[in-house]
C-alpha positions as CSV (number, residue, x, y, z in Angstrom):
1,M,-0.7,-1.1,1.7
2,D,-1.2,-4.7,0.1
3,A,-2.5,-4.9,-3.2
4,A,-6.2,-6.4,-1.6
5,A,-6.2,-3.0,0.6
6,A,-5.3,-0.8,-2.3
7,H,-7.9,-2.6,-4.9
8,A,-10.8,-2.0,-2.2
9,L,-10.1,1.5,-1.9
10,A,-9.8,2.1,-5.6
11,Q,-13.0,0.3,-5.8
12,R,-14.4,2.8,-3.2
13,A,-13.4,5.6,-5.2
14,A,-14.6,4.4,-8.3
15,N,-18.3,3.5,-6.7
16,L,-18.2,7.2,-5.0
17,G,-20.7,8.7,-7.7
18,D,-22.3,11.9,-6.4
19,A,-22.3,11.2,-2.7
20,E,-23.0,13.9,-0.1
21,P,-21.3,14.3,2.0
22,V,-18.2,13.0,0.3
23,P,-16.4,10.3,2.7
24,S,-13.1,10.5,3.8
25,P,-10.8,8.1,2.1
26,C,-8.9,7.9,5.7
27,I,-8.5,4.2,6.5
28,S,-6.5,5.0,10.1
29,V,-3.4,4.0,8.4
30,C,-1.5,7.3,9.1
31,R,2.2,6.7,7.8
32,M,3.6,9.1,5.3
33,N,5.8,7.6,2.9
34,A,9.1,9.5,2.3
35,A,9.7,8.5,-1.2
36,S,6.2,9.2,-2.6
37,G,5.1,11.8,-0.1
38,L,1.8,10.1,-0.1
39,C,0.2,8.5,3.3
40,E,0.3,4.6,3.0
41,G,-3.2,4.4,4.1
42,C,-5.1,6.6,1.7
43,F,-2.8,7.9,-0.5
44,R,-3.3,11.3,0.2
45,T,-0.5,14.1,0.2
46,L,0.1,15.9,3.4
47,A,-1.5,19.0,1.6
48,E,-4.6,17.4,1.0
49,I,-5.2,15.5,4.4
50,A,-4.7,19.1,5.9
51,A,-7.3,20.7,3.5
52,W,-10.0,18.1,3.4
53,S,-12.1,19.4,5.8
54,R,-12.1,22.8,4.3
55,M,-12.9,21.3,0.9
56,D,-16.0,21.4,-1.0
57,D,-17.5,17.9,-2.2
58,P,-16.1,18.7,-5.7
59,G,-12.5,19.0,-4.4
60,K,-12.9,15.9,-2.4
61,R,-14.0,14.3,-5.5
62,D,-11.0,15.6,-7.4
63,V,-9.0,14.0,-4.2
64,W,-10.6,10.8,-4.6
65,A,-10.2,10.8,-8.3
66,C,-6.2,11.5,-7.6
67,I,-6.3,8.6,-5.4
68,A,-7.5,6.2,-7.9
69,Q,-4.9,7.2,-10.2
70,R,-2.0,7.2,-7.4
71,I,-3.0,3.4,-6.6
72,E,-3.1,2.3,-10.2
73,E,0.2,3.7,-11.0
74,T,1.5,2.4,-7.8
75,T,0.0,-1.0,-7.1
76,P,0.7,-4.4,-9.1
77,P,-2.8,-5.6,-10.4
């Protein structure tokens, strides 16, 4: 993912607030990075992707928080 796309996804995470239903972070770039174990499009793990449809909104917000942290840790400014 390029820096601009990562920044846009991080902004979406930051602006999530108390939105219900919580939107999926999927951007239809579904490729797992073998080194990181994360989807290159949405920065989720396979377990998070598989569980998404069964998660409650607080759980989904937790995943979004993890996504924001992962983007911050892996994307240059």
